[in-house]
C-alpha positions as CSV (number, residue, x, y, z in Angstrom):
1,M,-30.1,22.7,-0.4
2,S,-26.4,21.8,-0.5
3,S,-23.7,24.2,0.4
4,P,-21.7,25.9,-2.2
5,A,-18.7,23.8,-3.4
6,A,-15.4,24.6,-1.9
7,A,-13.1,26.8,-4.0
8,P,-10.6,24.7,-5.9
9,P,-7.0,25.0,-4.7
10,T,-4.5,27.0,-6.7
11,P,-2.0,25.0,-8.8
12,N,0.8,25.8,-6.3
13,S,-1.2,24.7,-3.3
14,L,-2.3,21.5,-5.1
15,K,1.3,20.7,-5.9
16,R,2.2,21.3,-2.3
17,I,-0.5,18.9,-1.1
18,V,0.5,16.3,-3.6
19,T,4.2,16.7,-2.6
20,A,3.3,16.4,1.1
21,S,1.2,13.2,0.5
22,L,3.9,11.7,-1.7
23,I,6.8,12.3,0.7
24,G,4.7,11.1,3.7
25,T,3.6,7.9,1.9
26,T,7.2,7.3,0.6
27,I,8.5,7.4,4.2
28,E,5.8,5.2,5.5
29,W,6.3,2.6,2.7
30,Y,10.1,2.9,3.1
31,D,9.7,1.8,6.7
32,F,7.3,-0.9,5.8
33,F,9.2,-2.4,2.9
34,L,12.5,-2.1,4.6
35,Y,11.2,-4.7,7.1
36,G,10.1,-7.0,4.2
37,S,13.5,-6.9,2.5
38,A,15.3,-7.4,5.8
39,A,13.0,-10.3,6.6
40,A,14.0,-12.0,3.4
41,L,17.7,-11.3,3.7
42,V,18.9,-11.2,7.4
43,F,16.1,-11.4,10.0
44,N,16.0,-15.2,9.7
45,K,19.6,-15.4,10.8
46,L,19.4,-12.7,13.5
47,F,16.1,-13.4,15.2
48,F,15.5,-17.1,14.3
49,P,19.0,-18.6,14.1
50,D,18.1,-22.1,15.4
51,S,15.9,-22.9,12.5
52,D,16.5,-24.5,9.1
53,P,17.3,-21.6,6.7
54,L,14.0,-21.9,4.8
55,V,12.0,-22.4,8.0
56,G,13.8,-19.4,9.5
57,T,12.7,-17.4,6.4
58,L,9.1,-18.6,7.0
59,L,9.2,-17.4,10.6
60,S,10.7,-14.2,9.5
61,F,7.9,-13.6,7.0
62,L,5.4,-14.6,9.8
63,T,6.5,-11.5,11.8
64,Y,6.3,-9.6,8.5
65,A,2.6,-10.8,8.1
66,V,1.9,-9.7,11.7
67,G,2.2,-6.1,10.5
68,F,-0.7,-6.6,8.1
69,A,-2.8,-8.0,10.9
70,A,-2.6,-4.7,12.7
71,R,-3.6,-2.7,9.6
72,P,-7.4,-3.3,9.9
73,L,-7.2,-1.9,13.4
74,G,-5.3,1.1,12.2
75,A,-7.9,1.5,9.5
76,L,-10.8,1.5,12.0
77,V,-9.2,3.9,14.5
78,F,-7.7,6.3,12.0
79,G,-10.7,6.1,9.7
80,H,-13.1,6.9,12.7
81,Y,-11.1,9.9,13.8
82,G,-10.1,11.0,10.3
83,D,-13.8,11.2,9.4
84,R,-14.6,13.2,12.6
85,L,-11.5,15.4,13.1
86,G,-10.0,15.6,9.6
87,R,-7.4,14.0,7.4
88,K,-4.3,16.1,8.3
89,K,-4.1,15.5,12.0
90,L,-4.3,11.7,11.7
91,L,-1.7,11.7,8.9
92,V,0.8,13.4,11.2
93,L,0.2,10.8,13.9
94,S,0.6,7.9,11.5
95,L,4.0,9.2,10.3
96,L,5.2,9.6,13.9
97,L,4.1,6.1,14.9
98,M,5.6,4.5,11.8
99,G,8.9,6.3,12.0
100,G,9.3,5.7,15.7
101,A,8.7,2.0,15.4
102,T,11.2,1.7,12.5
103,F,13.9,3.6,14.3
104,A,13.4,1.4,17.3
105,I,13.9,-1.8,15.2
106,G,17.3,-0.4,14.3
107,L,18.2,-0.4,18.0
108,L,16.9,-3.9,18.8
109,P,19.1,-6.6,20.3
110,T,19.3,-9.8,18.4
111,H,18.6,-13.4,19.4
112,A,22.3,-13.9,20.2
113,T,22.0,-11.1,22.9
114,V,18.6,-11.5,24.5
115,G,17.3,-14.8,23.3
116,T,13.6,-15.3,22.6
117,A,12.9,-11.7,23.7
118,A,14.4,-10.5,20.4
119,P,11.7,-11.9,18.1
120,V,9.0,-10.8,20.6
121,L,10.2,-7.2,20.5
122,L,10.5,-7.4,16.8
123,T,6.9,-8.5,16.4
124,A,5.6,-5.8,18.8
125,L,7.3,-3.1,16.7
126,R,6.0,-4.7,13.5
127,L,2.5,-4.4,15.0
128,V,3.0,-0.7,15.5
129,Q,4.2,-0.3,11.9
130,G,1.1,-2.1,10.6
131,F,-1.3,0.0,12.8
132,A,0.3,3.2,11.5
133,L,0.2,2.1,7.8
134,G,-3.4,1.0,8.2
135,G,-4.3,4.7,8.8
136,E,-1.8,6.3,6.5
137,W,-3.0,5.2,3.1
138,G,-6.7,6.3,3.3
139,G,-5.8,9.8,4.6
140,A,-3.0,10.4,2.1
141,V,-5.1,9.6,-1.0
142,L,-8.2,11.4,0.3
143,L,-6.3,14.5,1.0
144,V,-5.2,14.7,-2.6
145,S,-8.5,13.4,-4.1
146,E,-10.6,15.9,-2.1
147,H,-8.3,18.8,-3.1
148,G,-7.7,18.0,-6.7
149,D,-9.3,18.9,-10.1
150,P,-12.1,16.3,-10.6
151,R,-11.3,16.0,-14.3
152,R,-7.8,14.8,-13.4
153,R,-8.5,13.1,-10.1
154,G,-7.1,9.8,-11.2
155,F,-3.8,11.4,-12.2
156,W,-3.4,13.5,-9.0
157,A,-4.6,10.8,-6.6
158,S,-2.1,8.4,-8.2
159,W,0.8,10.4,-6.9
160,P,0.5,9.3,-3.3
161,Q,0.4,5.8,-4.8
162,T,3.8,6.3,-6.2
163,G,5.0,6.5,-2.5
164,A,4.9,2.7,-2.6
165,P,7.5,2.2,-5.4
166,A,9.4,5.2,-4.1
167,G,9.6,3.7,-0.7
168,Q,10.5,0.3,-2.2
169,L,13.1,2.1,-4.3
170,L,14.6,3.9,-1.3
171,A,14.6,0.8,0.9
172,T,16.0,-1.5,-1.7
173,G,18.5,1.1,-2.8
174,V,19.9,1.7,0.7
175,L,20.1,-2.1,1.3
176,S,21.7,-2.7,-2.1
177,L,24.3,0.0,-1.4
178,L,25.1,-1.4,2.0
179,T,25.4,-5.0,0.7
180,A,27.7,-3.7,-2.1
181,L,29.9,-1.7,0.4
182,L,30.0,-4.1,3.3
183,S,31.0,-7.7,3.6
184,D,28.3,-10.2,4.4
185,A,29.6,-10.5,8.0
186,A,29.6,-6.7,8.5
187,F,26.1,-6.3,7.0
188,T,24.7,-9.1,9.2
189,D,26.5,-7.8,12.3
190,W,25.6,-4.1,12.2
191,G,25.1,-2.8,8.6
192,W,21.4,-3.8,8.5
193,R,20.6,-1.3,11.3
194,I,21.6,1.7,9.3
195,P,18.5,1.9,7.0
196,F,16.2,1.6,10.0
197,L,18.0,4.3,11.9
198,L,17.8,6.5,8.8
199,S,14.1,6.6,9.2
200,G,14.4,9.0,12.1
201,V,15.8,11.7,9.8
202,L,13.2,11.0,7.1
203,V,10.4,11.4,9.6
204,I,11.6,14.9,10.5
205,V,11.5,15.9,6.9
206,G,8.1,14.4,6.3
207,L,6.6,16.1,9.4
208,W,7.9,19.5,8.3
209,I,6.2,19.1,4.9
210,R,3.0,17.5,6.1
211,L,2.3,20.1,8.7
212,S,2.4,22.8,6.1
213,V,-0.7,21.7,4.1
214,D,-4.3,22.6,4.7
215,E,-7.2,20.3,5.6
216,S,-9.4,19.0,2.8
217,P,-12.0,21.6,1.7
218,V,-14.5,18.9,0.8
219,F,-14.1,17.5,4.4
220,K,-14.5,21.0,6.0
221,Q,-17.6,21.6,3.9
222,A,-19.1,18.2,4.9
223,L,-18.2,18.7,8.6
224,A,-20.0,22.1,8.6
225,Q,-23.1,20.5,7.1
226,A,-23.0,17.7,9.6
227,Q,-22.6,20.0,12.6
228,A,-25.7,21.9,11.4
229,R,-27.5,18.6,11.5
230,K,-26.4,17.5,15.0
231,A,-27.7,14.0,14.7
232,D,-25.5,13.3,11.7
233,A,-22.5,14.7,13.4
234,E,-22.8,12.1,16.2
235,R,-23.1,9.1,13.9
236,L,-20.2,6.6,14.0
237,P,-18.5,6.6,10.6
238,L,-18.0,2.8,10.8
239,V,-21.7,2.1,11.4
240,S,-22.6,4.4,8.5
241,V,-20.1,2.6,6.2
242,L,-21.5,-0.9,7.1
243,R,-25.1,0.4,6.7
244,H,-24.8,2.3,3.4
245,H,-21.6,1.1,1.7
246,W,-21.2,-2.5,2.5
247,R,-21.3,-3.5,-1.2
248,D,-18.5,-1.0,-1.9
249,V,-16.4,-2.3,0.9
250,L,-16.7,-5.8,-0.6
251,V,-15.8,-4.5,-4.0
252,A,-12.7,-2.7,-2.6
253,M,-11.6,-5.9,-0.8
254,G,-12.0,-8.0,-3.9
255,A,-10.2,-5.4,-6.0
256,R,-7.2,-5.5,-3.6
257,M,-6.6,-9.3,-3.8
258,A,-4.6,-9.5,-7.0
259,E,-3.0,-6.1,-6.5
260,N,-1.8,-6.9,-3.0
261,I,-0.8,-10.5,-3.6
262,S,1.0,-10.0,-6.8
263,Y,3.0,-7.0,-5.4
264,Y,4.5,-8.9,-2.5
265,V,5.2,-12.0,-4.6
266,I,7.0,-9.8,-7.2
267,T,9.0,-7.6,-4.8
268,A,9.4,-9.5,-1.5
269,F,9.1,-13.2,-2.3
270,V,11.2,-12.9,-5.4
271,L,14.3,-12.1,-3.2
272,V,13.8,-15.5,-1.6
273,Y,13.0,-17.4,-4.8
274,A,15.8,-15.9,-6.9
275,T,18.5,-16.4,-4.2
276,T,17.5,-20.0,-3.2
277,S,16.0,-21.6,-6.4
278,A,17.7,-19.7,-9.2
279,D,21.2,-19.2,-7.6
280,V,21.1,-15.5,-8.0
281,S,23.2,-13.4,-5.7
282,K,21.5,-11.2,-3.0
283,Q,23.0,-8.1,-4.7
284,T,21.7,-9.1,-8.1
285,A,18.1,-9.7,-6.8
286,L,18.1,-6.4,-5.0
287,N,19.4,-4.5,-8.0
288,A,16.6,-6.0,-10.2
289,V,13.9,-4.9,-7.8
290,L,15.6,-1.5,-7.6
291,I,15.4,-1.0,-11.4
292,A,11.9,-2.3,-11.7
293,S,10.7,-0.1,-8.8
294,A,12.0,3.0,-10.7
295,V,9.9,2.0,-13.7
296,H,6.9,1.3,-11.5
297,F,7.2,4.8,-10.0
298,A,7.2,6.3,-13.5
299,V,4.2,4.4,-14.9
300,I,1.7,4.9,-12.0
301,P,0.8,8.5,-12.9
302,A,0.4,7.5,-16.6
303,W,-2.0,4.7,-15.6
304,G,-3.8,7.2,-13.3
305,A,-4.1,9.7,-16.2
306,L,-5.5,6.9,-18.5
307,S,-8.1,6.2,-15.9
308,D,-9.3,9.8,-16.2
309,R,-9.8,9.2,-19.9
310,I,-11.3,5.7,-20.2
311,G,-12.4,5.0,-16.6
312,R,-11.1,3.3,-13.4
313,R,-12.6,-0.1,-14.2
314,P,-11.0,-0.7,-17.6
315,V,-7.5,0.2,-16.4
316,Y,-7.9,-1.9,-13.3
317,L,-9.2,-4.9,-15.2
318,L,-6.3,-4.6,-17.6
319,G,-3.9,-4.8,-14.7
320,A,-5.6,-7.8,-13.1
321,V,-5.8,-9.8,-16.4
322,G,-2.2,-8.9,-17.2
323,V,-0.8,-9.9,-13.8
324,G,-2.6,-13.3,-14.0
325,L,-1.2,-14.0,-17.5
326,W,2.3,-12.9,-16.6
327,M,2.9,-15.2,-13.7
328,F,4.2,-18.3,-15.6
329,P,6.5,-16.2,-17.8
330,F,7.6,-14.3,-14.6
331,F,9.0,-17.4,-12.9
332,A,10.4,-18.8,-16.2
333,L,12.5,-15.7,-16.6
334,V,13.6,-15.7,-13.0
335,D,14.6,-19.4,-13.4
336,T,17.1,-18.5,-16.1
337,G,19.3,-16.8,-13.5
338,G,20.2,-14.0,-15.9
339,F,20.2,-10.4,-14.6
340,G,18.4,-9.1,-17.7
341,S,15.8,-11.8,-17.5
342,L,15.2,-11.0,-13.8
343,I,14.9,-7.3,-14.5
344,L,12.4,-8.0,-17.3
345,A,10.3,-10.4,-15.1
346,V,10.0,-7.9,-12.2
347,T,9.6,-4.8,-14.3
348,V,6.7,-6.2,-16.5
349,G,5.1,-7.5,-13.3
350,L,5.2,-4.1,-11.6
351,V,4.0,-2.2,-14.7
352,L,0.9,-4.5,-14.8
353,H,0.5,-4.1,-11.1
354,G,0.6,-0.3,-11.6
355,A,-2.5,-0.5,-13.8
356,M,-4.4,-1.7,-10.7
357,Y,-2.6,0.4,-8.1
358,A,-2.8,3.8,-9.9
359,P,-6.6,4.1,-10.3
360,Q,-7.2,2.5,-6.9
361,A,-6.9,5.8,-5.0
362,A,-9.5,7.7,-7.0
363,F,-11.7,4.6,-7.5
364,F,-12.0,3.9,-3.7
365,S,-12.4,7.5,-2.8
366,E,-15.3,7.9,-5.3
367,M,-17.2,5.0,-3.7
368,F,-17.9,6.6,-0.3
369,A,-19.6,9.7,1.1
370,T,-17.3,12.4,2.6
371,R,-18.1,11.9,6.3
372,M,-17.4,8.1,6.0
373,R,-14.9,8.2,3.2
374,Y,-11.7,7.8,5.3
375,S,-13.3,4.8,7.1
376,G,-14.8,3.2,4.0
377,A,-11.7,3.4,1.8
378,S,-9.4,2.4,4.7
379,I,-11.6,-0.6,5.8
380,G,-12.0,-1.9,2.2
381,A,-8.2,-1.6,1.5
382,Q,-6.8,-2.7,4.8
383,F,-9.1,-5.6,5.7
384,A,-8.2,-7.1,2.3
385,S,-4.5,-6.8,3.1
386,V,-4.9,-9.4,5.9
387,A,-6.0,-12.0,3.4
388,A,-3.9,-10.8,0.5
389,G,-0.5,-9.1,1.2
390,A,-0.1,-10.4,4.7
391,P,0.2,-14.1,3.9
392,A,1.5,-13.8,0.3
393,P,5.2,-14.2,0.9
394,L,4.5,-16.7,3.7
395,I,2.2,-18.8,1.4
396,A,4.6,-18.5,-1.5
397,T,7.5,-19.6,0.6
398,A,5.5,-22.5,2.0
399,L,4.5,-23.6,-1.5
400,L,8.1,-23.5,-2.6
401,S,9.2,-25.5,0.4
402,D,6.5,-28.2,-0.1
403,Y,6.5,-28.6,-3.9
404,G,10.0,-27.3,-4.9
405,S,8.3,-25.6,-7.9
406,S,7.0,-22.2,-8.9
407,T,3.9,-23.6,-10.5
408,P,1.7,-23.6,-7.4
409,I,2.8,-20.1,-6.6
410,A,1.9,-18.9,-10.1
411,L,-1.6,-20.6,-9.8
412,Y,-2.0,-18.9,-6.4
413,V,-1.5,-15.4,-8.0
414,I,-3.8,-16.3,-10.9
415,A,-6.6,-17.3,-8.5
416,A,-6.2,-13.9,-6.9
417,A,-6.4,-12.2,-10.3
418,L,-9.6,-14.0,-11.1
419,L,-11.2,-12.9,-7.8
420,T,-10.2,-9.3,-8.5
421,I,-11.6,-9.5,-12.1
422,V,-15.0,-10.6,-10.7
423,A,-15.0,-7.8,-8.0
424,V,-14.1,-5.0,-10.4
425,A,-16.4,-6.3,-13.1
426,A,-19.3,-6.1,-10.6
427,A,-18.4,-2.5,-9.6
428,E,-19.8,0.6,-11.2
429,E,-17.7,3.2,-13.0
430,T,-17.0,6.1,-10.7
431,R,-14.8,8.6,-12.6
432,H,-17.6,11.1,-13.2
433,R,-18.6,11.4,-9.5
434,D,-18.3,14.7,-7.7
435,L,-16.9,13.9,-4.3
436,A,-18.8,16.7,-2.6
437,D,-22.1,15.3,-4.0
438,V,-21.7,11.6,-3.2
439,T,-24.6,10.9,-0.9
440,P,-24.4,8.7,2.3
441,D,-26.6,6.1,0.7
442,A,-24.7,6.0,-2.6
443,G,-23.6,2.4,-1.9
444,A,-27.2,1.3,-1.2
445,R,-29.1,2.7,-4.2
446,P,-29.6,1.0,-7.6
447,A,-27.3,2.1,-10.3
448,A,-29.9,4.0,-12.2
449,D,-30.6,6.2,-9.2
450,R,-26.9,7.1,-8.8
451,S,-26.7,9.0,-12.0
452,A,-27.7,12.1,-10.0
453,D,-24.3,11.9,-8.3
454,A,-22.4,12.0,-11.6
455,R,-21.1,15.1,-13.2
456,P,-19.8,14.9,-16.8
457,V,-16.1,15.5,-17.3
């Protein structure tokens, strides 16, 4: 006999939980994206000054990719303890790690001061950032998914997802303001440090809010049940995920390919492409990403709400198909060098990306049983990032260097979109699932047998 369902949170407590997750993820993504923008704009000069400009950018993006390499480790560690100890404690730790590493980057000596030690230190701090972010995403979306109204789970769980464009908006906005106020020499000399040091203040605010929320009631209920069955309480979440949910992990990884690759091409690589191939100023490129990120922030909850009405898969597939079809028009618009065209290219790309990113939180959460949900969602999402987001700017820059054309880059994103379409098409619709009733072997049973896990909306 199952335990009674946990009482739903009050509207005020749910809003507080959503706010805490949103602010926390915004700060984490601000820190992470700040590095990506700085890698495209100044790190090649400060940490790899002896290289050809484009080669220096490649090396800079290589340290950027290192952060993704640490994300699976973060997913494993945070997922393990998050499934055993709770979501909240691990989210506080991830925020401290990310904020501390970002603040330290703002204090780093450059190559001109300490030589090769500078890029080594930069890479080490980037690893810490990646490790923290690998544990952040799963906990943040689960805390909201497991608190929220199941009939509107797609909408509420999409709010932590808006932390990505909000962080991008904040990071790009601060950099854009500084580049507008400072000369190129002043920005390169010391101005680039200000956004990284600002992270220390943001972390204090984030901790204050994050510490005020309650642990997930669904997790507390599942933990009590597991403790009553002592053998289950001792099982390693990772082992259970690989045993019962390996198909869902593969689906999640495939679903992430187009979403992750397209995002970093549209927001990070575009800064390189627009400034080197389309003769667009650094300020203009930053402003275009800034405007598009604001639109991205606004449309994500709308896509999440639509997924509550028609399902996670249809919305996700719409985004994957749309991104694939948009790539050639995207580069054609950027090539014009016009500010309006650049805004249109990036904005449409991010709106289509949002159709994948918005339902992703609820979609992945609904795939896994509670005591292995943090591990399963995090592993599926973060292991994919090593093959997707990590090398995306690096591969795009290398293709541009080798071919001098955007065509191979567009084909690269289209290939990722096709892979995501296949993965999502092979998945089952999950929007009717009750998170408290998803069984540990949900990922292993035939589709017909899983109907018992569904509850009509």
